[in-house]
C-alpha positions as CSV (number, residue, x, y, z in Angstrom):
1,M,-0.3,-1.5,17.0
2,G,-4.0,-1.7,17.7
3,E,-6.8,-4.2,17.6
4,D,-10.1,-4.2,15.9
5,P,-13.3,-5.1,17.8
6,R,-12.7,-8.8,17.2
7,G,-9.2,-8.6,18.6
8,R,-7.3,-8.8,15.3
9,E,-4.1,-6.8,15.0
10,L,-4.3,-3.5,13.2
11,V,-1.1,-2.2,11.6
12,R,0.3,0.7,9.5
13,A,2.9,0.1,6.8
14,H,5.0,2.6,4.9
15,L,6.0,1.2,1.6
16,I,8.3,2.3,-1.2
17,V,8.4,0.4,-4.4
18,R,11.0,1.0,-7.1
19,G,11.3,-0.1,-10.7
20,I,8.9,0.3,-13.6
21,V,6.0,1.4,-11.5
22,Q,5.0,4.7,-13.0
23,G,2.9,4.9,-16.2
24,V,1.7,1.3,-15.8
25,F,-1.5,1.9,-13.7
26,F,0.3,0.9,-10.4
27,R,-1.5,3.4,-8.3
28,A,-5.0,2.7,-9.7
29,N,-4.5,-1.0,-9.3
30,M,-3.1,-0.7,-5.8
31,K,-6.2,1.4,-4.9
32,R,-8.5,-1.4,-6.3
33,V,-6.6,-4.1,-4.3
34,A,-6.5,-2.1,-1.1
35,E,-10.3,-1.5,-1.3
36,Q,-10.9,-5.2,-2.0
37,H,-9.1,-5.9,1.3
38,N,-10.5,-3.0,3.3
39,V,-7.1,-1.3,3.6
40,K,-7.1,2.4,4.1
41,G,-4.4,5.0,3.3
42,W,-2.9,6.4,0.1
43,V,-0.4,5.9,-2.8
44,R,1.5,8.4,-4.9
45,N,4.2,8.6,-7.5
46,L,7.5,10.0,-6.3
47,P,9.3,12.7,-8.4
48,D,12.2,10.4,-9.2
49,G,10.1,8.8,-12.0
50,Y,10.6,5.3,-10.9
51,S,9.2,5.0,-7.4
52,V,5.8,4.8,-5.7
53,E,5.2,5.5,-2.1
54,A,2.2,4.2,0.0
55,V,0.9,4.2,3.5
56,L,-1.4,1.3,4.3
57,E,-3.6,0.8,7.4
58,G,-5.8,-2.1,8.4
59,R,-5.8,-5.6,9.7
60,R,-2.3,-7.1,9.5
61,E,-3.3,-9.9,7.1
62,D,-5.1,-7.5,4.8
63,V,-2.1,-5.0,4.8
64,E,0.2,-7.9,4.1
65,R,-1.9,-9.0,1.1
66,V,-1.6,-5.5,-0.4
67,I,2.1,-5.5,0.2
68,C,2.4,-9.0,-1.4
69,W,0.5,-7.7,-4.5
70,S,2.8,-4.7,-4.6
71,L,5.9,-6.9,-5.0
72,R,4.7,-7.8,-8.5
73,G,2.3,-5.0,-9.3
74,P,0.0,-4.8,-12.4
75,P,0.9,-6.7,-15.6
76,H,3.3,-4.1,-17.2
77,A,5.1,-3.2,-13.9
78,R,8.6,-4.5,-13.1
79,V,9.3,-4.2,-9.4
80,E,13.0,-4.1,-8.7
81,E,12.9,-3.2,-5.0
82,A,10.4,-2.8,-2.2
83,R,11.0,-1.4,1.3
84,V,8.4,-1.9,4.0
85,E,8.5,-0.3,7.4
86,F,5.7,-1.2,9.9
87,Q,4.7,1.6,12.2
88,E,2.2,2.2,15.0
89,Y,-1.4,2.1,13.8
90,R,-3.0,5.5,13.8
91,G,-6.5,5.0,12.3
92,E,-6.3,8.3,10.5
93,F,-7.8,7.3,7.1
94,N,-11.5,6.7,6.0
95,D,-10.6,5.3,2.6
96,F,-7.8,4.7,0.2
97,R,-6.8,7.5,-2.1
98,I,-4.4,8.2,-4.9
99,R,-2.4,11.3,-4.1
100,Y,-1.0,13.7,-6.7
């Protein structure tokens, strides 16, 4: 865990979301939501056809907002399961990207 210049906690979260999350613009919408909250990292589809993986870094409250959004996803998604593991903040990202 780290802190930003104002003393706010910085975190990293590894997230796996399962359900109807591929083919419903989950990644594009997560990118938009992450950018709105100044969260850095990446998101990608997993080869199983029904999971999305993401790494999120930023202020704890902002990362938690993106995680909360991911529990429901965009309109046509149906999230069945989400696993979140908080890790030590690394500060390795400059933006949020969709990985292929």
